[in-house]
NUMI-867655 format. One record per residue (C-alpha): x, y, z; residue in one letter. Coordinates in nm, 4 decimals. Layout:
<atoms>
<atom xx="X" yy="Y" zz="Z" residuo="a"/>
...
</atoms>
This chain:
<atoms>
<atom xx="-15.6753" yy="-5.3614" zz="13.8778" residuo="k"/>
<atom xx="-15.3990" yy="-5.2058" zz="14.0797" residuo="s"/>
<atom xx="-15.2938" yy="-4.9474" zz="13.8086" residuo="c"/>
<atom xx="-14.9808" yy="-4.7196" zz="13.8603" residuo="t"/>
<atom xx="-14.9661" yy="-4.3729" zz="13.6820" residuo="l"/>
<atom xx="-14.6118" yy="-4.2288" zz="13.6244" residuo="q"/>
<atom xx="-14.5777" yy="-3.8701" zz="13.5023" residuo="t"/>
<atom xx="-14.2361" yy="-3.7459" zz="13.4088" residuo="t"/>
<atom xx="-14.1342" yy="-3.3905" zz="13.3042" residuo="i"/>
<atom xx="-13.8541" yy="-3.4191" zz="13.0268" residuo="l"/>
<atom xx="-13.6255" yy="-3.1736" zz="12.9019" residuo="d"/>
<atom xx="-13.5439" yy="-3.1039" zz="12.5278" residuo="s"/>
<atom xx="-13.2715" yy="-3.3604" zz="12.5549" residuo="y"/>
<atom xx="-13.5333" yy="-3.6219" zz="12.6907" residuo="n"/>
<atom xx="-13.3656" yy="-3.6031" zz="13.0407" residuo="k"/>
<atom xx="-13.5900" yy="-3.6447" zz="13.3362" residuo="t"/>
<atom xx="-13.6498" yy="-3.3289" zz="13.5361" residuo="v"/>
<atom xx="-13.9115" yy="-3.4454" zz="13.7763" residuo="q"/>
<atom xx="-14.1155" yy="-3.7604" zz="13.8023" residuo="s"/>
<atom xx="-14.4241" yy="-3.8364" zz="14.0039" residuo="v"/>
<atom xx="-14.5837" yy="-4.2008" zz="14.0587" residuo="t"/>
<atom xx="-14.9340" yy="-4.2618" zz="14.1819" residuo="t"/>
<atom xx="-15.0642" yy="-4.5933" zz="14.2515" residuo="q"/>
<atom xx="-15.4417" yy="-4.6995" zz="14.3119" residuo="s"/>
<atom xx="-15.6952" yy="-4.9845" zz="14.2874" residuo="d"/>
<atom xx="-15.9489" yy="-4.9054" zz="14.0190" residuo="i"/>
<atom xx="-16.2758" yy="-5.1244" zz="13.9938" residuo="n"/>
<atom xx="-16.4078" yy="-5.2697" zz="13.6716" residuo="p"/>
<atom xx="-16.6195" yy="-5.0086" zz="13.4863" residuo="g"/>
<atom xx="-16.4951" yy="-4.7144" zz="13.7277" residuo="q"/>
<atom xx="-16.3831" yy="-4.3857" zz="13.5741" residuo="t"/>
<atom xx="-16.0942" yy="-4.3016" zz="13.7903" residuo="f"/>
<atom xx="-15.9128" yy="-3.9293" zz="13.8270" residuo="m"/>
<atom xx="-15.5431" yy="-3.9439" zz="13.9435" residuo="f"/>
<atom xx="-15.4688" yy="-3.6238" zz="14.1258" residuo="d"/>
<atom xx="-15.0641" yy="-3.5391" zz="14.1086" residuo="q"/>
<atom xx="-14.8841" yy="-3.2105" zz="14.1868" residuo="t"/>
<atom xx="-14.5299" yy="-3.1503" zz="14.0815" residuo="f"/>
<atom xx="-14.3036" yy="-2.9214" zz="14.2565" residuo="k"/>
<atom xx="-14.1860" yy="-2.5933" zz="14.0857" residuo="p"/>
<atom xx="-13.9033" yy="-2.6639" zz="13.8128" residuo="v"/>
<atom xx="-13.6058" yy="-2.5126" zz="13.9339" residuo="k"/>
<atom xx="-13.4468" yy="-2.2746" zz="13.6884" residuo="s"/>
<atom xx="-13.6696" yy="-2.3569" zz="13.4236" residuo="p"/>
<atom xx="-13.5483" yy="-2.2633" zz="13.0437" residuo="k"/>
<atom xx="-13.8332" yy="-2.0154" zz="12.9689" residuo="l"/>
<atom xx="-14.0363" yy="-2.0560" zz="12.6401" residuo="w"/>
<atom xx="-14.0357" yy="-1.7155" zz="12.4355" residuo="s"/>
<atom xx="-14.0616" yy="-1.6219" zz="12.0770" residuo="p"/>
<atom xx="-13.7044" yy="-1.5985" zz="12.0406" residuo="e"/>
<atom xx="-13.6287" yy="-1.9161" zz="12.2102" residuo="n"/>
<atom xx="-13.9194" yy="-2.1431" zz="12.1877" residuo="p"/>
<atom xx="-13.7975" yy="-2.3992" zz="12.4387" residuo="y"/>
<atom xx="-14.0404" yy="-2.6884" zz="12.5088" residuo="l"/>
<atom xx="-14.0573" yy="-2.9723" zz="12.7945" residuo="y"/>
<atom xx="-14.2586" yy="-3.2905" zz="12.7342" residuo="t"/>
<atom xx="-14.4744" yy="-3.4322" zz="12.9902" residuo="v"/>
<atom xx="-14.5081" yy="-3.7979" zz="12.9544" residuo="r"/>
<atom xx="-14.7875" yy="-4.0081" zz="13.1121" residuo="s"/>
<atom xx="-14.7371" yy="-4.3593" zz="13.1486" residuo="e"/>
<atom xx="-15.0298" yy="-4.6251" zz="13.2756" residuo="v"/>
<atom xx="-14.8537" yy="-4.9025" zz="13.4341" residuo="i"/>
<atom xx="-14.9965" yy="-5.2684" zz="13.4956" residuo="d"/>
<atom xx="-14.7621" yy="-5.4446" zz="13.6789" residuo="g"/>
<atom xx="-14.4397" yy="-5.4301" zz="13.4998" residuo="n"/>
<atom xx="-14.5801" yy="-5.3558" zz="13.1663" residuo="r"/>
<atom xx="-14.6608" yy="-5.0009" zz="13.0329" residuo="i"/>
<atom xx="-15.0047" yy="-5.0184" zz="12.8603" residuo="i"/>
<atom xx="-15.0614" yy="-4.6694" zz="12.7569" residuo="d"/>
<atom xx="-14.8443" yy="-4.3562" zz="12.6842" residuo="v"/>
<atom xx="-14.9171" yy="-3.9736" zz="12.6252" residuo="y"/>
<atom xx="-14.6871" yy="-3.7062" zz="12.5634" residuo="n"/>
<atom xx="-14.8181" yy="-3.3360" zz="12.6352" residuo="t"/>
<atom xx="-14.5795" yy="-3.0596" zz="12.5175" residuo="t"/>
<atom xx="-14.5714" yy="-2.7500" zz="12.7514" residuo="i"/>
<atom xx="-14.3484" yy="-2.4353" zz="12.7659" residuo="g"/>
<atom xx="-14.3017" yy="-2.2415" zz="13.0914" residuo="i"/>
<atom xx="-14.3207" yy="-1.8427" zz="13.0580" residuo="r"/>
<atom xx="-14.4983" yy="-1.5489" zz="13.1765" residuo="t"/>
<atom xx="-14.7146" yy="-1.3081" zz="12.9818" residuo="v"/>
<atom xx="-14.8443" yy="-0.9707" zz="13.1057" residuo="t"/>
<atom xx="-15.0307" yy="-0.7161" zz="12.9246" residuo="f"/>
<atom xx="-15.0213" yy="-0.3278" zz="12.9793" residuo="d"/>
<atom xx="-15.3717" yy="-0.1846" zz="12.8935" residuo="k"/>
<atom xx="-15.2274" yy="0.1851" zz="12.9472" residuo="s"/>
<atom xx="-14.9759" yy="0.1011" zz="12.6563" residuo="t"/>
<atom xx="-15.1720" yy="-0.1906" zz="12.4915" residuo="n"/>
<atom xx="-14.8742" yy="-0.4065" zz="12.4876" residuo="s"/>
<atom xx="-14.7824" yy="-0.7368" zz="12.5518" residuo="i"/>
<atom xx="-14.4572" yy="-0.8736" zz="12.7318" residuo="s"/>
<atom xx="-14.3364" yy="-1.2285" zz="12.7396" residuo="v"/>
<atom xx="-14.0933" yy="-1.3197" zz="13.0304" residuo="n"/>
<atom xx="-14.0928" yy="-0.9235" zz="13.0854" residuo="g"/>
<atom xx="-13.9852" yy="-0.8586" zz="12.7485" residuo="k"/>
<atom xx="-14.2188" yy="-0.6308" zz="12.5405" residuo="k"/>
<atom xx="-14.3254" yy="-0.7884" zz="12.1900" residuo="q"/>
<atom xx="-14.4156" yy="-0.6049" zz="11.8786" residuo="e"/>
<atom xx="-14.6660" yy="-0.8166" zz="11.7088" residuo="l"/>
<atom xx="-14.6724" yy="-0.8669" zz="11.3491" residuo="s"/>
<atom xx="-14.9374" yy="-1.0818" zz="11.1915" residuo="g"/>
<atom xx="-15.2889" yy="-1.1290" zz="11.1137" residuo="g"/>
<atom xx="-15.6003" yy="-1.3383" zz="11.1120" residuo="n"/>
<atom xx="-15.5929" yy="-1.7180" zz="11.0104" residuo="r"/>
<atom xx="-15.9315" yy="-1.9029" zz="10.9226" residuo="m"/>
<atom xx="-15.9149" yy="-2.2771" zz="10.8789" residuo="q"/>
<atom xx="-16.0380" yy="-2.2664" zz="10.5151" residuo="d"/>
<atom xx="-15.8826" yy="-2.4007" zz="10.1618" residuo="y"/>
<atom xx="-16.0455" yy="-2.4387" zz="9.8294" residuo="p"/>
<atom xx="-16.2416" yy="-2.7420" zz="9.7437" residuo="w"/>
<atom xx="-16.1531" yy="-2.8562" zz="10.0964" residuo="l"/>
<atom xx="-16.3639" yy="-2.5986" zz="10.3270" residuo="g"/>
<atom xx="-16.2331" yy="-2.6308" zz="10.6900" residuo="s"/>
<atom xx="-16.1254" yy="-3.0135" zz="10.6427" residuo="a"/>
<atom xx="-15.7574" yy="-2.8738" zz="10.6039" residuo="v"/>
<atom xx="-15.5052" yy="-3.1786" zz="10.6398" residuo="p"/>
<atom xx="-15.2243" yy="-3.1559" zz="10.8852" residuo="d"/>
<atom xx="-14.9519" yy="-3.1028" zz="10.6059" residuo="w"/>
<atom xx="-15.1291" yy="-2.7876" zz="10.4723" residuo="i"/>
<atom xx="-15.1648" yy="-2.6474" zz="10.8350" residuo="a"/>
<atom xx="-14.7940" yy="-2.6995" zz="10.8971" residuo="s"/>
<atom xx="-14.7022" yy="-2.5354" zz="10.5679" residuo="a"/>
<atom xx="-14.9151" yy="-2.2272" zz="10.6698" residuo="d"/>
<atom xx="-14.7034" yy="-2.2165" zz="10.9907" residuo="i"/>
<atom xx="-14.3662" yy="-2.2603" zz="10.8095" residuo="q"/>
<atom xx="-14.4467" yy="-1.9781" zz="10.5660" residuo="t"/>
<atom xx="-14.5808" yy="-1.7444" zz="10.8136" residuo="a"/>
<atom xx="-14.2525" yy="-1.7846" zz="11.0136" residuo="d"/>
<atom xx="-13.9871" yy="-1.8189" zz="10.7622" residuo="v"/>
<atom xx="-14.1123" yy="-1.6428" zz="10.4460" residuo="m"/>
<atom xx="-14.3141" yy="-1.3720" zz="10.6159" residuo="a"/>
<atom xx="-14.1403" yy="-1.3061" zz="10.9277" residuo="g"/>
<atom xx="-14.4579" yy="-1.3192" zz="11.1234" residuo="l"/>
<atom xx="-14.4811" yy="-1.3553" zz="11.4988" residuo="n"/>
<atom xx="-14.8834" yy="-1.3326" zz="11.5690" residuo="y"/>
<atom xx="-15.1886" yy="-1.5122" zz="11.4499" residuo="i"/>
<atom xx="-15.5307" yy="-1.4378" zz="11.5504" residuo="r"/>
<atom xx="-15.7494" yy="-1.7807" zz="11.4754" residuo="t"/>
<atom xx="-16.0958" yy="-1.6990" zz="11.3409" residuo="i"/>
<atom xx="-16.4260" yy="-1.8285" zz="11.2458" residuo="n"/>
<atom xx="-16.3638" yy="-2.2012" zz="11.1948" residuo="n"/>
<atom xx="-16.2021" yy="-2.4476" zz="11.4705" residuo="l"/>
<atom xx="-15.8413" yy="-2.4527" zz="11.3894" residuo="e"/>
<atom xx="-15.6291" yy="-2.7672" zz="11.3119" residuo="n"/>
<atom xx="-15.4335" yy="-2.8805" zz="11.6324" residuo="r"/>
<atom xx="-15.1192" yy="-2.8974" zz="11.4169" residuo="v"/>
<atom xx="-15.1358" yy="-2.4915" zz="11.4051" residuo="i"/>
<atom xx="-15.1109" yy="-2.4556" zz="11.8025" residuo="y"/>
<atom xx="-14.8213" yy="-2.7399" zz="11.8052" residuo="e"/>
<atom xx="-14.6183" yy="-2.5755" zz="11.5337" residuo="q"/>
<atom xx="-14.6831" yy="-2.2231" zz="11.6529" residuo="a"/>
<atom xx="-14.5466" yy="-2.3272" zz="11.9922" residuo="s"/>
<atom xx="-14.2254" yy="-2.4754" zz="11.8204" residuo="k"/>
<atom xx="-14.1663" yy="-2.1727" zz="11.6111" residuo="a"/>
<atom xx="-14.2280" yy="-1.9162" zz="11.8606" residuo="g"/>
<atom xx="-14.5496" yy="-1.7621" zz="11.6998" residuo="i"/>
<atom xx="-14.8032" yy="-1.5965" zz="11.9362" residuo="l"/>
<atom xx="-15.1559" yy="-1.6790" zz="11.8876" residuo="i"/>
<atom xx="-15.4788" yy="-1.5198" zz="12.0192" residuo="n"/>
<atom xx="-15.7086" yy="-1.8277" zz="12.0044" residuo="a"/>
<atom xx="-16.0635" yy="-1.7478" zz="11.9224" residuo="e"/>
<atom xx="-16.3485" yy="-1.9688" zz="12.0882" residuo="v"/>
<atom xx="-16.5793" yy="-2.0748" zz="11.7819" residuo="t"/>
<atom xx="-16.9589" yy="-2.1415" zz="11.7814" residuo="g"/>
<atom xx="-17.0925" yy="-1.9243" zz="12.0577" residuo="v"/>
<atom xx="-17.3354" yy="-1.7506" zz="11.8377" residuo="r"/>
<atom xx="-17.5061" yy="-2.0856" zz="11.7488" residuo="d"/>
<atom xx="-17.8614" yy="-2.0123" zz="11.7024" residuo="a"/>
<atom xx="-18.0571" yy="-2.0932" zz="12.0003" residuo="g"/>
<atom xx="-17.7475" yy="-2.1461" zz="12.2110" residuo="g"/>
<atom xx="-17.8009" yy="-2.0732" zz="12.5890" residuo="s"/>
<atom xx="-17.5451" yy="-1.9045" zz="12.7906" residuo="s"/>
<atom xx="-17.4549" yy="-2.2161" zz="12.9727" residuo="g"/>
<atom xx="-17.3711" yy="-2.3804" zz="12.6228" residuo="n"/>
<atom xx="-17.1823" yy="-2.0544" zz="12.5647" residuo="a"/>
<atom xx="-16.9744" yy="-2.1046" zz="12.8635" residuo="e"/>
<atom xx="-16.9192" yy="-2.4927" zz="12.8171" residuo="q"/>
<atom xx="-16.7670" yy="-2.4293" zz="12.4701" residuo="k"/>
<atom xx="-16.5182" yy="-2.1675" zz="12.6012" residuo="i"/>
<atom xx="-16.4249" yy="-2.3828" zz="12.8850" residuo="r"/>
<atom xx="-16.3666" yy="-2.6884" zz="12.6430" residuo="e"/>
<atom xx="-16.1398" yy="-2.4771" zz="12.4125" residuo="i"/>
<atom xx="-15.9478" yy="-2.3446" zz="12.6910" residuo="i"/>
<atom xx="-15.8868" yy="-2.6859" zz="12.8376" residuo="r"/>
<atom xx="-15.7923" yy="-2.8352" zz="12.4927" residuo="t"/>
<atom xx="-15.5368" yy="-2.5568" zz="12.4341" residuo="l"/>
<atom xx="-15.4062" yy="-2.4284" zz="12.7913" residuo="r"/>
<atom xx="-15.0740" yy="-2.6191" zz="12.7423" residuo="n"/>
<atom xx="-14.9672" yy="-2.4547" zz="12.4256" residuo="h"/>
<atom xx="-14.7287" yy="-2.1614" zz="12.5172" residuo="p"/>
<atom xx="-14.7929" yy="-1.9907" zz="12.2061" residuo="s"/>
<atom xx="-15.1710" yy="-1.9027" zz="12.3060" residuo="v"/>
<atom xx="-15.1434" yy="-1.5802" zz="12.4852" residuo="v"/>
<atom xx="-15.4945" yy="-1.4408" zz="12.4313" residuo="f"/>
<atom xx="-15.8412" yy="-1.5946" zz="12.4405" residuo="w"/>
<atom xx="-16.1237" yy="-1.4116" zz="12.2411" residuo="s"/>
<atom xx="-16.4891" yy="-1.4660" zz="12.1896" residuo="a"/>
<atom xx="-16.7389" yy="-1.2514" zz="12.0291" residuo="y"/>
<atom xx="-17.1207" yy="-1.2510" zz="11.9805" residuo="g"/>
<atom xx="-17.4370" yy="-1.2305" zz="12.1731" residuo="d"/>
<atom xx="-17.5279" yy="-1.4828" zz="12.4280" residuo="g"/>
<atom xx="-17.1872" yy="-1.4820" zz="12.5935" residuo="l"/>
<atom xx="-17.1902" yy="-1.5495" zz="12.9815" residuo="p"/>
<atom xx="-17.1627" yy="-1.2106" zz="13.1918" residuo="a"/>
<atom xx="-16.9256" yy="-1.3662" zz="13.4108" residuo="s"/>
<atom xx="-16.6743" yy="-1.4248" zz="13.1391" residuo="l"/>
</atoms>
């Protein structure tokens, strides 16, 4: 097949900011990776807790004139710095006073199998009712909705890598788990810290 991947950055009004199109011939049964690079976005609207502005990256797989698959990824553009001398974090150069606490993916009678609507309600409660701006996810793998809704609400997250203390786990397995969760969550601008704990962590991390 002669396949085309068209990737487009859209602003919050669904207007095109940039678009890249790449075509390649792909053999039957072949796993193929497209390599696309955008230019820096000129004068981007920055994501922050005060103004959680989000862009959408739309990936379209095109066969001839037909769009046969679409995947949307939400992203935010921002800078994060941490000052060890004052133990303070800044987003886009503005110091943030963190107010919040831990969240464990757990619910009575459900355990960690928390449905999307409950996860969304948790974020809305933290943001609107309690006025919190910071969450540290702990122990259980969090519902993806937590990160999506936090990015929309301007809540900062410390994402904890789970399972690195599994019995019999090797240093290589721990590193792989850390890589997987970072690659899964790295497009969420709400994630400003990564944390892991326990024995068996790779010395290089």
